[in-house]
Each structure stands twice: as structure tokens, then as C-alpha cells.
N, C-alpha and C positions, 0 to 999 in steps of 0.2 A: 741638362747634362751631357759630357761628353761621350761619343761613344767610343765602346769598347771592344776590341776584337774577342775573338772566342780563347779561351784560353789554352793552353800546351799543358801536355804534364809530361814526363820524361816517365818511361817504365825502362824496368830492368830486362836485357835481354835472354835473360832465364835466370834459374833458382839452384844457386849456388849454394844445396843441401849441405851437400860435406863440409865445406869451410865456416857455414855456420856452427855444424855441429862442434865441430875441432877447437873454435873459439868459445864455445860453452862448458867444452871437458875442459878447456885451459882454465878458463873464470874461475870453475868449481872447483881445479884441484889448486890453484892461487888463492881462494877465499879459505878452504881448508889449513894451508900450511899458515895462512896470515892470522886467521883463529888459534889454532893451536899454538901458535908463536906465543900471544898475546897472553892465553891461560897459564903459560909457563912462567911468563914474565909476572903474570899477577900471583902464579902462587910462589913465585921465588920472593917477589916483595911482601906479600903478610908473614911467608916462613922467616927470610930476615929483618925485617924491616919492623918491627913487633915484637 
């Protein structure tokens, strides 16, 4: 078999935890809004279409 060199792994220079936390909080906020809108749409469909 062919000889392969040692694998090289890329590593991050630092831990940007503040950006990670902002992204996660933004995702949770968006998720809450989407679920709330879906509940309102489904409740409206149940009320007006039945």
C-alpha cells in the first residue's frame, strides 16, 4: 500500500463563546416566534375552516 504522511488537523485560534451564545439565543428566539405563528395559524384554521 502507499505510504501516507501524518494527517494535519486545522484548529481554531480561540474560543468565541460570546458569538456562539448570541447565535444560540437568536436561534431560540426565532424558534419561539415560528412555533407561536404556527400555533396561531393552526388554531385559526381549526376555528374558521371547521
